[in-house]
C-alpha positions as CSV (number, residue, x, y, z in Angstrom):
1,M,28.1,5.0,-14.7
2,T,27.8,8.5,-16.2
3,A,25.1,7.3,-18.1
4,A,22.7,5.6,-16.5
5,A,22.8,8.2,-14.2
6,P,20.5,10.1,-16.3
7,S,17.8,7.8,-17.0
8,V,17.6,7.4,-13.9
9,E,16.3,10.9,-13.4
10,G,14.3,10.7,-16.0
11,W,12.3,8.1,-14.5
12,A,12.2,9.6,-11.3
13,R,10.1,12.7,-12.9
14,V,8.3,10.3,-14.9
15,Q,7.5,8.0,-12.3
16,H,6.8,9.5,-8.8
17,L,4.2,12.6,-9.7
18,P,2.2,10.1,-11.3
19,A,2.7,7.3,-7.8
20,A,1.8,10.7,-5.9
21,L,-1.4,11.5,-8.1
22,V,-3.2,7.9,-7.3
23,A,-1.2,8.3,-3.4
24,A,-3.6,11.3,-3.3
25,V,-6.6,9.4,-5.1
26,G,-6.6,6.9,-2.7
27,T,-6.8,8.4,0.0
28,A,-9.7,10.7,-1.4
29,L,-12.0,8.1,-1.7
30,L,-10.4,6.6,1.5
31,V,-11.6,9.9,4.0
32,L,-14.5,11.4,1.9
33,L,-16.2,8.5,-0.2
34,P,-17.3,6.6,3.8
35,D,-19.4,10.7,4.6
36,Q,-20.7,10.7,0.6
37,V,-21.5,6.3,0.2
38,A,-22.9,6.1,4.8
39,E,-21.6,2.7,5.4
40,H,-20.9,1.3,2.1
41,G,-18.2,4.2,1.4
42,T,-15.2,2.5,2.7
43,L,-15.8,-0.7,1.1
44,V,-16.3,1.1,-2.0
45,A,-12.7,2.6,-1.8
46,V,-11.3,-0.6,-0.4
47,V,-12.7,-2.5,-3.8
48,V,-11.5,-0.2,-5.6
49,L,-8.1,0.0,-3.8
50,Q,-7.4,-3.6,-3.4
51,A,-8.9,-3.8,-8.1
52,A,-6.0,-0.7,-8.7
53,L,-3.0,-3.3,-7.1
54,V,-3.9,-6.8,-8.7
55,A,-4.6,-5.2,-12.4
56,A,-1.1,-3.3,-11.5
57,W,0.2,-6.5,-10.1
58,V,2.0,-8.6,-12.7
59,P,2.7,-5.8,-15.4
60,A,4.4,-4.0,-12.4
61,T,6.5,-6.4,-10.7
62,G,6.8,-8.7,-13.8
63,V,5.9,-11.7,-12.5
64,R,6.3,-15.4,-13.3
65,G,2.6,-17.1,-13.9
66,G,0.8,-14.0,-14.5
67,P,-2.9,-15.1,-15.0
68,G,-2.8,-17.1,-11.5
69,V,-1.5,-14.5,-10.0
70,V,-4.2,-12.1,-11.5
71,A,-7.2,-14.7,-10.6
72,L,-5.6,-15.6,-6.9
73,G,-5.5,-11.8,-5.2
74,V,-9.5,-11.6,-6.8
75,A,-10.7,-14.4,-5.0
76,A,-8.4,-13.8,-1.4
77,A,-9.7,-10.4,-2.6
78,V,-13.0,-10.7,-2.3
79,A,-12.6,-14.2,0.1
80,A,-11.2,-11.1,2.6
81,D,-13.9,-8.4,1.9
82,L,-16.9,-10.6,2.4
83,R,-14.5,-12.1,5.8
84,L,-15.7,-9.1,7.2
85,V,-18.4,-7.5,5.9
86,L,-21.0,-10.6,5.7
87,P,-20.9,-11.8,9.2
88,E,-22.9,-9.7,11.7
89,D,-19.9,-8.9,14.6
90,P,-17.1,-9.7,12.9
91,E,-13.1,-10.7,14.4
92,L,-10.7,-9.6,12.7
93,G,-8.3,-13.1,13.4
94,E,-11.7,-14.7,10.8
95,L,-9.3,-13.3,7.7
96,L,-6.8,-15.2,8.9
97,V,-7.8,-18.4,7.0
98,V,-8.0,-15.8,3.9
99,P,-4.0,-16.1,2.8
100,G,-4.0,-19.2,5.0
101,V,-5.6,-20.7,2.2
102,A,-4.6,-18.9,-0.5
103,F,-0.7,-20.1,0.4
104,A,-2.1,-23.5,-0.4
105,A,-3.4,-22.6,-3.8
106,A,-0.4,-20.5,-4.1
107,V,2.0,-24.3,-4.9
108,L,-1.0,-25.8,-6.4
109,H,-1.4,-23.1,-9.6
110,Q,2.7,-23.7,-9.7
111,M,1.8,-27.2,-9.7
112,L,-0.5,-26.2,-13.5
113,R,1.9,-24.2,-14.5
114,R,2.5,-25.1,-18.2
115,P,6.5,-26.2,-18.3
116,P,9.4,-24.8,-18.3
117,R,8.1,-23.8,-15.0
118,G,10.6,-20.1,-14.6
119,D,11.1,-18.0,-11.8
120,V,8.8,-20.4,-9.1
121,V,10.1,-19.4,-6.1
122,G,9.3,-16.0,-7.5
123,S,6.2,-16.5,-8.5
124,L,5.4,-18.7,-5.5
125,A,6.3,-15.3,-3.4
126,G,4.8,-13.0,-5.7
127,A,0.8,-14.2,-5.4
128,L,1.6,-14.4,-1.8
129,L,2.3,-10.6,-0.9
130,L,-0.5,-10.1,-3.4
131,V,-3.0,-12.0,-1.6
132,C,-2.2,-9.7,1.9
133,A,-2.4,-6.5,-0.1
134,V,-5.5,-7.6,-0.1
135,C,-6.3,-8.5,3.0
136,G,-4.3,-5.6,4.4
137,L,-6.2,-2.9,2.2
138,A,-9.4,-5.8,3.9
139,V,-8.3,-4.6,7.6
140,L,-9.4,-0.5,6.8
141,L,-13.5,-2.0,6.8
142,R,-12.8,-2.5,10.8
143,L,-10.3,0.1,10.9
144,P,-13.1,2.6,12.1
145,D,-14.8,0.0,14.5
146,A,-10.7,-0.1,16.6
147,A,-10.5,3.8,15.8
148,G,-13.4,5.3,17.6
149,G,-15.8,6.3,13.8
150,N,-14.5,7.6,11.2
151,R,-12.9,10.3,11.8
152,A,-10.0,8.6,13.8
153,A,-9.5,6.5,10.3
154,A,-9.8,9.0,8.2
155,T,-7.1,10.5,9.8
156,A,-4.3,7.6,9.7
157,A,-5.5,7.2,5.3
158,L,-4.3,11.0,5.4
159,V,-0.9,10.8,7.5
160,V,0.0,7.4,5.0
161,G,-0.9,9.4,1.8
162,A,0.3,13.2,3.1
163,A,3.9,11.2,4.3
164,L,3.0,9.2,0.7
165,V,2.6,12.2,-1.8
166,A,5.8,14.4,-0.4
167,A,8.4,11.5,-0.4
168,H,7.2,11.2,-4.4
169,L,6.8,14.5,-4.4
170,V,10.2,15.2,-3.5
171,D,12.0,12.2,-5.3
172,A,10.6,13.3,-8.0
173,V,12.6,17.0,-8.6
174,L,15.3,15.3,-6.2
175,P,16.0,12.3,-5.4
176,R,19.0,12.3,-3.3
177,P,21.4,10.8,-1.6
178,Q,20.2,8.0,-3.3
179,V,18.8,5.2,-1.2
180,A,21.1,3.0,-3.7
181,A,21.9,2.2,-7.5
182,G,19.2,2.0,-9.4
183,V,16.2,3.2,-6.8
184,D,15.2,6.5,-8.0
185,R,15.2,7.1,-4.6
186,G,16.4,9.5,-2.2
187,V,17.2,9.8,1.8
188,L,15.9,13.6,2.3
189,G,12.5,11.8,0.6
190,L,12.2,9.8,3.6
191,L,12.8,12.1,6.4
192,V,10.0,14.6,4.8
193,A,7.6,12.0,4.3
194,L,7.7,11.5,8.0
195,L,7.5,14.8,9.1
196,A,4.1,15.1,6.8
197,G,2.3,12.2,8.2
198,V,3.6,13.4,12.3
199,A,1.9,17.3,10.5
200,V,-0.7,14.9,10.0
201,A,-1.6,12.9,12.9
202,M,-0.9,16.4,14.8
203,L,-3.4,19.5,12.9
204,R,-6.1,16.4,12.7
205,H,-5.8,15.0,17.3
206,A,-4.8,19.1,17.8
207,P,-3.8,18.0,21.3
208,G,-3.9,19.3,24.4
209,G,-1.8,18.1,26.3
210,L,1.9,15.7,26.9
211,G,0.3,12.7,26.9
212,D,-2.3,13.2,23.5
213,T,0.9,15.3,21.8
214,L,3.4,12.0,21.8
215,S,0.6,9.5,20.8
216,S,-0.2,12.3,17.7
217,V,3.4,11.7,16.9
218,T,3.7,7.7,17.7
219,V,0.6,7.5,15.0
220,G,2.2,10.3,12.5
221,L,6.1,8.1,13.0
222,V,4.9,4.5,12.1
223,L,2.5,4.6,9.9
224,A,5.0,7.9,8.2
225,G,7.8,4.8,8.2
226,V,5.7,2.1,7.6
227,A,4.7,4.1,3.8
228,A,8.0,5.3,3.8
229,L,9.7,2.3,4.1
230,V,6.6,0.2,1.9
231,G,7.2,2.5,-1.3
232,L,11.0,2.5,-1.8
233,A,10.4,-2.0,-1.6
234,G,7.9,-0.8,-4.0
235,S,10.3,0.8,-5.7
236,Y,13.2,-1.4,-5.3
237,V,10.3,-4.4,-6.8
238,V,10.4,-2.5,-10.0
239,A,13.8,-1.1,-10.7
240,A,14.0,-4.6,-11.1
241,S,10.9,-5.8,-13.2
242,A,11.4,-8.1,-16.5
243,G,8.2,-7.5,-17.3
244,D,7.4,-4.9,-20.1
245,V,9.1,-1.3,-19.6
246,R,5.3,0.2,-21.5
247,G,3.0,-1.5,-19.1
248,R,5.3,-1.1,-16.1
249,A,5.1,2.6,-16.4
250,V,1.9,2.7,-16.4
251,A,1.8,0.0,-13.4
252,A,4.4,1.3,-10.9
253,P,2.7,4.1,-9.6
254,V,-0.6,2.2,-9.1
255,L,1.6,-0.8,-6.8
256,Q,4.1,2.2,-5.4
257,A,1.2,4.4,-3.8
258,V,-1.1,1.5,-3.1
259,L,0.7,-1.3,-1.1
260,P,2.3,1.0,1.2
261,I,-1.6,1.8,2.1
262,A,-2.0,-2.0,2.6
263,A,0.8,-2.2,3.8
264,C,0.3,0.6,7.1
265,A,-3.5,-0.3,7.4
266,P,-2.7,-3.8,10.4
267,V,-0.9,-1.7,11.6
268,A,-3.0,1.8,12.0
269,F,-5.5,-0.6,13.3
270,A,-3.6,-1.5,15.9
271,L,-2.2,1.2,16.7
272,A,-5.9,1.9,17.3
273,L,-6.7,-0.4,20.1
274,R,-3.7,1.5,21.5
275,L,-3.7,4.7,21.0
276,A,-6.0,7.7,20.6
277,F,-6.2,9.2,16.8
């Protein structure tokens, strides 16, 4: 136990600062590009995040059948984006065809792998999680329409980004009380992430009444909570990865920053249909 502690703390310092930086850059892309590149700004930001996640997935997770998993991720990202960009009035439900077809393709990928096929279930799960993640990022393309404009969509991105940056900065300094042995995340970081998300939501919305205040608190708590929990799950994945240590060190911060953004996109869309940001 004594010998393992320094390595966990050292890994925290190395890992969390780059993850916070990636989260900040991803948030900046989602907030600034729609204003700078007009209607194509969100698409550019989404494509960049999808490409980063696909590139980081195999080295960060150590999933078997890496080339096939990457190919599935690229195909799913392109298909999801086109499904929501090309139609004149796209429906979000049309996106479901992408993971549906990808499931069959992922099974076929396992059948075509060269024997011995190690960790078939893990490889299949890793491929499908990547597909779901890039499809989740594609939902950001429709978020401005659901939320009533770019400002509301930017608010969602800022809430998630603030939660991720706050959690990683706290865990870089004090990952305590440690959530689990071997996982360099602390309860304090999760709590700070929630507070940061709520604070940003309230500052952006400038509440004028009790209903607006409750709406802002709900949006902040839900989005920050999802971001913090998925970021924590990403830390579990990285800690259990059997991939190359050097490649994992580079890719892990990308996974831990972008995967929570992907998970929060459908949640933000659902919230936008019910609440005012």
